[in-house]
VEXDREN-2710 file (C-alpha; in Angstrom, 1 decimal):
% VEXDREN-2710
k/r/px/py/pz
1/MET/0.0/0.0/0.0
2/ASN/1.0/3.6/-0.6
3/THR/1.3/4.4/3.1
4/LEU/3.6/6.5/5.3
5/SER/4.6/5.4/8.8
6/LEU/6.8/7.8/10.9
7/LEU/8.5/6.7/14.1
8/ILE/9.2/10.0/15.8
9/LYS/11.4/10.8/18.8
10/PRO/9.9/14.1/19.9
11/ALA/12.1/14.3/23.0
12/SER/15.1/12.6/21.4
13/GLY/16.8/10.4/24.0
14/ARG/15.4/12.3/27.0
15/CYS/13.6/10.2/29.5
16/ASN/12.4/10.6/33.1
17/MET/13.4/7.0/33.8
18/ARG/16.7/5.1/34.0
19/CYS/15.9/1.6/32.8
20/THR/19.1/-0.5/33.3
21/TYR/18.7/-2.3/29.9
22/CYS/17.8/0.7/27.7
23/PHE/19.4/0.2/24.4
24/TYR/19.0/3.9/23.4
25/TYR/21.6/5.1/25.9
26/ASP/24.1/2.9/24.1
27/VAL/22.9/4.3/20.7
28/MET/23.4/7.8/22.0
29/ASP/26.9/7.0/23.3
30/HIS/27.9/6.0/19.8
31/ARG/27.1/9.2/17.9
32/GLU/28.5/12.7/17.9
33/THR/25.5/14.4/19.3
34/LYS/24.2/12.4/22.2
35/GLN/20.6/13.8/22.2
36/TYR/18.9/16.6/20.4
37/GLY/16.4/17.9/23.0
38/ILE/12.7/18.5/22.4
39/MET/11.5/18.9/18.8
40/ASN/10.9/22.6/18.1
41/GLU/7.8/24.0/16.5
42/SER/9.4/24.7/13.2
43/THR/10.6/21.1/12.9
44/LEU/7.2/19.8/14.0
45/GLU/5.4/21.8/11.4
46/THR/7.9/20.7/8.6
47/MET/7.4/17.1/9.6
48/VAL/3.6/17.3/9.4
49/GLN/3.7/19.3/6.2
50/ARG/6.0/16.7/4.6
51/ALA/3.7/13.9/5.6
52/TYR/0.9/15.2/3.4
53/GLU/3.0/16.4/0.4
54/LYS/2.3/13.2/-1.4
55/PRO/-1.2/11.7/-1.6
56/TYR/-0.6/8.7/0.7
57/GLU/-3.5/6.3/1.4
58/HIS/-2.7/6.4/5.1
59/VAL/-0.4/8.2/7.4
60/THR/0.7/7.0/10.8
61/PHE/2.5/9.1/13.4
62/MET/4.2/6.8/15.9
63/PHE/5.9/8.4/18.9
64/GLN/8.7/6.8/20.8
65/GLY/11.8/7.9/22.8
66/GLY/13.5/8.2/25.0
67/GLU/10.1/8.9/26.6
68/PRO/7.7/10.7/24.2
69/THR/5.5/12.2/27.0
70/VAL/8.6/14.2/28.1
71/ALA/7.7/16.5/25.1
72/GLY/4.6/17.5/27.0
73/LEU/0.9/17.5/26.2
74/GLU/1.2/20.9/24.4
75/TYR/3.5/19.3/21.8
76/TYR/0.8/16.8/20.8
77/GLN/-1.9/19.5/20.8
78/LYS/0.1/21.4/18.3
79/LEU/0.7/18.2/16.3
80/VAL/-3.1/17.5/15.8
81/ALA/-3.7/21.2/15.0
82/LEU/-1.1/21.0/12.3
83/VAL/-2.6/17.8/10.9
84/ASP/-5.9/19.6/10.6
85/ILE/-4.1/22.4/8.6
86/TYR/-2.0/20.3/6.2
87/ASN/-4.2/17.2/5.8
88/THR/-6.3/19.0/3.2
89/LYS/-7.3/15.8/1.4
90/ASP/-8.6/14.0/4.5
91/VAL/-6.0/11.2/4.3
92/PRO/-6.8/8.6/7.0
93/THR/-4.4/9.3/9.8
94/SER/-3.5/7.2/12.9
95/PHE/-1.5/8.1/16.1
96/THR/0.4/5.7/18.3
97/MET/2.7/6.1/21.3
98/GLN/5.1/3.8/23.1
99/THR/5.4/5.1/26.7
100/ASN/6.5/4.1/30.2
101/GLY/3.2/5.6/31.3
102/THR/4.5/7.5/34.3
103/LEU/3.8/11.0/33.1
104/ILE/0.2/10.3/31.9
105/THR/-2.2/12.8/33.6
106/THR/-6.0/13.0/33.4
107/ALA/-5.7/15.7/30.8
108/PHE/-3.2/13.7/28.8
109/ALA/-5.4/10.6/28.9
110/LYS/-8.5/12.6/27.8
111/PHE/-6.5/13.9/24.8
112/LEU/-5.2/10.5/23.9
113/LYS/-8.8/9.2/23.8
114/GLN/-10.1/12.2/21.9
115/TYR/-7.6/11.6/19.1
116/ASP/-7.8/7.8/19.1
117/PHE/-4.2/7.2/20.1
118/LEU/-3.1/3.6/20.4
119/ILE/-0.9/3.3/23.4
120/GLY/1.8/0.8/24.0
121/ILE/2.7/0.8/27.7
122/SER/5.9/-0.9/29.0
123/ILE/5.4/-3.3/31.9
124/ASP/7.8/-6.1/32.7
125/GLY/5.5/-8.0/35.0
126/SER/4.3/-7.7/38.6
127/GLU/5.9/-5.2/41.0
128/ALA/9.1/-7.0/42.0
129/LEU/10.1/-8.1/38.5
130/HIS/9.2/-4.8/36.9
131/ASN/11.2/-2.9/39.5
132/LYS/14.3/-5.0/38.9
133/PHE/15.4/-3.0/35.8
134/ARG/12.7/-0.4/35.1
135/LEU/13.9/2.4/37.5
136/ASP/12.8/6.0/37.8
137/GLY/15.0/9.1/37.8
138/LYS/15.9/8.4/41.4
139/HIS/16.9/4.9/40.6
140/GLU/13.9/3.5/42.4
141/GLY/11.3/1.1/41.1
142/SER/8.7/2.7/38.8
143/PHE/5.9/0.2/39.1
144/LYS/3.5/2.3/41.1
145/GLN/3.9/5.3/38.8
146/VAL/3.3/3.1/35.8
147/MET/0.2/1.5/37.3
148/ARG/-1.2/5.0/38.0
149/GLY/-0.7/5.9/34.3
150/LEU/-2.3/2.6/33.2
151/ARG/-5.3/3.2/35.4
152/LEU/-5.8/6.7/33.8
153/ILE/-5.6/5.1/30.3
154/GLN/-8.1/2.5/31.3
155/GLN/-10.5/5.0/33.0
156/HIS/-10.6/7.1/29.8
157/LYS/-11.0/4.0/27.6
158/VAL/-7.8/4.6/25.6
159/ASP/-6.8/1.7/23.4
160/TYR/-3.6/0.1/24.6
161/ASN/-1.4/-2.9/24.5
162/ILE/1.6/-4.0/26.7
163/LEU/5.2/-4.4/25.7
164/THR/7.5/-6.5/27.9
165/VAL/11.3/-6.8/27.7
166/ILE/12.7/-10.3/28.2
167/THR/15.8/-10.8/30.4
168/ASP/17.1/-13.9/32.1
169/GLU/15.2/-12.8/35.1
170/THR/11.9/-12.8/33.2
171/VAL/12.4/-16.5/32.2
172/LYS/12.2/-17.6/35.9
173/HIS/8.7/-16.2/36.1
174/THR/7.4/-16.9/32.5
175/GLU/3.9/-18.2/33.4
176/SER/3.3/-15.7/36.2
177/VAL/4.4/-12.8/33.9
178/TYR/1.9/-14.0/31.3
179/ARG/-0.9/-14.4/33.8
180/TYR/-0.2/-11.0/35.4
181/LEU/-0.1/-9.1/32.1
182/THR/-3.3/-10.8/30.8
183/SER/-5.0/-9.7/34.0
184/LEU/-4.4/-6.1/33.2
185/GLY/-7.2/-5.8/30.7
186/THR/-5.6/-6.2/27.3
187/THR/-5.4/-9.2/25.0
188/TYR/-2.5/-7.8/23.0
189/LEU/1.1/-8.5/24.3
190/GLN/4.5/-8.0/22.8
191/PHE/7.6/-9.6/24.2
192/ILE/11.0/-8.4/23.0
193/PRO/14.4/-9.8/23.8
194/CYS/16.7/-7.4/25.7
195/ILE/19.1/-5.8/23.2
196/ASP/22.9/-6.1/23.8
197/SER/25.2/-3.1/23.6
198/PHE/27.1/-2.7/20.4
199/ASP/30.3/-4.1/22.0
200/HIS/28.3/-7.2/23.3
201/ARG/29.0/-6.7/27.0
202/VAL/27.5/-9.3/29.2
203/GLU/25.3/-7.6/31.8
204/ASN/23.1/-8.8/34.6
205/TYR/20.1/-8.2/32.3
206/THR/21.6/-10.0/29.2
207/LEU/19.2/-12.6/27.7
208/HIS/21.2/-15.8/27.0
209/ASN/20.4/-18.3/24.3
210/ASP/19.3/-21.2/26.5
211/LYS/17.1/-18.9/28.6
212/TYR/15.4/-17.4/25.5
213/GLN/14.6/-20.9/24.3
214/GLU/13.2/-21.8/27.7
215/PHE/11.1/-18.6/27.8
216/LEU/9.6/-19.2/24.3
217/ILE/8.6/-22.8/25.0
218/ARG/7.1/-22.0/28.5
219/LEU/5.3/-19.0/27.1
220/PHE/3.9/-21.0/24.2
221/ASN/2.7/-23.8/26.5
222/VAL/0.6/-21.4/28.6
223/TRP/-0.6/-19.5/25.6
224/GLU/-1.6/-22.7/23.8
225/ARG/-3.7/-23.8/26.8
226/ASP/-5.5/-20.5/26.8
227/PHE/-6.1/-20.8/23.0
228/TYR/-7.9/-24.1/23.3
229/LYS/-10.0/-22.8/26.2
230/GLY/-11.2/-20.0/24.0
231/LYS/-9.1/-17.3/25.6
232/ARG/-7.4/-15.7/22.6
233/ILE/-4.3/-13.7/23.5
234/SER/-2.4/-12.0/20.8
235/ILE/1.3/-12.4/21.2
236/ARG/3.0/-10.6/18.3
237/TYR/5.8/-13.1/17.7
238/PHE/3.4/-16.1/17.8
239/ASP/1.0/-14.2/15.5
240/ASP/3.7/-13.7/13.0
241/ILE/4.7/-17.4/13.0
242/LEU/1.0/-18.3/12.4
243/LYS/0.9/-15.8/9.5
244/ILE/3.9/-17.4/7.9
245/ILE/2.5/-20.9/8.3
246/LEU/-0.8/-19.7/6.6
247/GLY/1.1/-18.0/3.8
248/TYR/0.8/-14.4/4.8
249/PRO/3.7/-12.0/5.3
250/ALA/4.9/-11.4/8.9
251/ALA/4.2/-8.0/10.3
252/SER/7.6/-7.8/11.9
253/CYS/10.8/-6.9/9.9
254/THR/12.6/-9.4/12.2
255/LEU/11.1/-12.2/10.2
256/MET/11.6/-10.9/6.7
257/GLY/15.2/-12.0/6.3
258/HIS/16.5/-8.5/5.5
259/CYS/16.0/-4.9/6.7
260/THR/13.4/-2.5/5.4
261/THR/13.7/1.3/5.5
262/HIS/11.7/2.7/8.2
263/VAL/11.4/6.5/8.8
264/VAL/12.8/7.2/12.2
265/VAL/12.6/11.0/12.8
266/GLU/14.9/12.4/15.5
267/SER/13.8/15.6/17.2
268/ASP/16.1/17.7/15.1
269/GLY/14.5/16.4/11.9
270/SER/17.3/14.0/10.9
271/VAL/16.0/10.7/9.6
272/TYR/17.4/7.1/10.1
273/PRO/16.3/3.7/8.6
274/CYS/15.8/1.8/11.9
275/ASP/15.3/2.6/15.6
276/PHE/18.3/0.4/16.5
277/TYR/20.6/2.3/14.1
278/VAL/20.0/6.0/14.9
279/LEU/23.7/6.5/14.3
280/ASP/25.6/9.1/12.3
281/GLU/26.8/6.7/9.7
282/TYR/23.2/5.5/9.0
283/LYS/21.5/8.9/8.7
284/THR/19.6/9.1/5.4
285/GLY/19.0/12.9/5.5
286/SER/16.8/15.5/7.0
287/ILE/13.1/16.5/6.6
288/VAL/14.4/20.1/6.3
289/ASP/15.9/19.3/2.9
290/GLN/14.1/16.2/1.6
291/SER/10.7/14.7/1.2
292/PHE/9.9/11.4/2.9
293/GLU/9.7/9.7/-0.5
294/GLU/13.3/10.8/-1.1
295/LEU/14.5/9.8/2.4
296/VAL/13.4/6.2/2.0
297/SER/14.8/5.8/-1.6
298/ASN/18.1/7.7/-1.6
299/GLN/21.5/6.0/-1.8
300/GLN/22.1/5.8/2.0
301/ALA/18.7/4.2/2.5
302/ARG/19.3/1.7/-0.2
303/PHE/22.7/0.9/1.2
304/PHE/21.1/0.1/4.6
305/ILE/18.8/-2.4/3.0
306/GLU/21.3/-3.9/0.6
307/SER/23.9/-4.4/3.4
308/SER/21.3/-6.6/5.3
309/PHE/21.0/-9.1/2.5
310/GLY/23.0/-12.3/2.8
311/THR/22.3/-15.6/4.5
312/HIS/24.7/-17.7/6.6
313/GLU/25.4/-21.0/5.0
314/ASP/24.1/-22.9/8.1
315/CYS/20.7/-21.1/7.7
316/MET/20.3/-22.4/4.1
317/SER/20.1/-26.0/5.3
318/CYS/18.1/-25.3/8.5
319/PRO/14.5/-26.8/8.4
320/TYR/13.2/-23.7/10.3
321/TYR/14.8/-21.0/8.1
322/GLN/11.5/-20.0/6.5
323/LEU/10.1/-19.3/10.0
324/CYS/13.2/-17.5/11.3
325/LYS/14.8/-15.9/8.3
326/GLY/17.9/-15.4/10.2
327/GLY/16.4/-13.1/12.8
328/CYS/17.0/-9.4/13.4
329/ARG/20.2/-7.8/12.1
330/ARG/20.8/-6.1/15.5
331/ASN/21.3/-9.6/17.1
332/LYS/23.9/-10.7/14.5
333/GLU/27.6/-10.7/15.2
334/PRO/29.4/-8.9/13.7
335/PHE/26.8/-6.3/12.6
336/ASP/28.6/-5.2/9.4
337/THR/29.0/-8.6/7.7
338/VAL/25.5/-10.0/7.7
339/GLU/26.2/-12.9/5.3
340/GLN/28.9/-14.2/7.7
341/SER/26.7/-13.8/10.7
342/LYS/24.0/-15.8/12.5
343/THR/21.6/-14.5/15.0
344/LYS/22.8/-15.0/18.6
345/TYR/19.5/-16.7/19.2
346/CYS/19.9/-19.4/16.5
347/GLU/19.8/-22.3/19.0
348/ALA/16.9/-20.8/20.9
349/TYR/14.8/-20.6/17.7
350/LYS/15.8/-24.1/16.7
351/GLY/14.9/-25.5/20.1
352/PHE/11.6/-23.6/20.2
353/PHE/10.5/-24.8/16.7
354/LYS/11.6/-28.4/17.3
355/GLU/9.4/-28.4/20.4
356/THR/6.3/-26.5/19.2
357/LEU/6.0/-26.4/15.4
358/PRO/3.6/-29.4/15.0
359/ARG/1.4/-27.8/17.7
360/MET/1.7/-24.4/16.1
361/ILE/0.6/-25.9/12.7
362/LYS/-2.5/-27.3/14.4
363/ILE/-3.4/-23.9/15.8
364/ALA/-2.9/-22.4/12.4
365/GLU/-5.3/-24.9/11.0
366/VAL/-7.9/-23.9/13.6
367/VAL/-7.4/-20.2/12.8
368/GLN/-7.7/-20.9/9.1
369/LYS/-11.0/-22.7/9.6
370/GLU/-12.3/-19.8/11.7
371/LEU/-11.2/-17.3/9.1
372/GLN/-13.2/-19.2/6.5
373/GLU/-16.2/-19.2/8.8
374/ASN/-15.8/-15.4/9.3
375/LYS/-15.1/-15.7/13.0
376/TYR/-12.4/-13.0/12.8
END
C-alpha cells in the first residue's frame, strides 16, 4: 500500500526513567550528538507538512523515545492542530505512542482518547520483577507510577497494549508474567528480547540463548492452553509465525530476512532507517531538505537495505529457516558482515520450533478454519 509510517522521537533520548537495559543510551553513546532535545515548533510543522505532500493512502504518526511524553501535552496538541491544517485531502491518519506511562495525567489521557491514540505501555510483570530493571529518575522502582498511568488510560478507555522486555530474570517467572499481564485488561502483548550493547558486553540483564529458548517454550505452553480454552491472547511473535504458516507475510521486519527502510525522525528532523541504528553513519538525510519519499529511496537508505542481505550457510540448510529468516540484524555478530553472521538466538529458535512447530501448525489450521467461517 501507498502508506507512510513515521517513528518519531519528539524528546530525542530524553527520559524521566533510567531503565538499566535501555538500548537507546548505548545508541546515543555511539554518535557525535548524544541527544537533540525537544523537537521545536518549526521542525514539528515541517514534519507534518512533509507527511501530506504526497497523496498517501494512510499516514501513521508513531511516537517513541527516550520517553515521548517528556515532550509535554502541548506538543501533541500542536501536532493535531497542524494535521488539521495540512491534511487537506482528508488522508486517513493514525496516532500511536510507546510510553512508560509514568507521566500520563488526566488531561493527557483525555487527549489520547479524543484523538484515538493507540498506546503501547511498557510493563515487565508484577511489581518485584518490573522494578528489577525499570527504574525511575531516582533509581527506584517505577511500578506504582506506571500503574497510576495505566489506570488513567483505562479509565478514559484509551486503546492500549503491553510491551515487555525479556531478560534472564523474566524467564524464571514466565507463566506468572503472562498471567499477570493478561489480567491487566488487554489481549495484545509483545515480548521483545533485551538488546545487547554494540560491544556485546554481558550484563546482569543479558538474555542468554538457552534462557530465551526456555522462555519461548514456556510462554507457548501457557498461551496454547488458553487458546484451546477459548481465551485468545495476541502475542506478536506467535501471531507472526502463524501468519507465515498460513502463507501471509509477517508484520515484523525481524522475520523478513532483511532490513526494510523505516522512517525514524529524531527531534532535530534528521532521519534514520531503523530505531536500532539511529547513528551518524546510517543517517539518510533530514526532513528540512528532503521529502519522505526521497528519504526512503536515496543511496544511503538503499545501502542500509542492501547491506542486510545475505544468509549464513548454516541457515540455508536449516529446516526452520522460513520461519526464522535469520532473525534481526541487530542480534547478529558482527553487525557489518551479515552474510557471515547468524543471530545470537539461533539455537533458541531451533529448540523452540523443534518443540512446538507441529502444535503451532494445528493452531494455524484452527485459525484458518475460523477465518473461512468469518469468525475474525
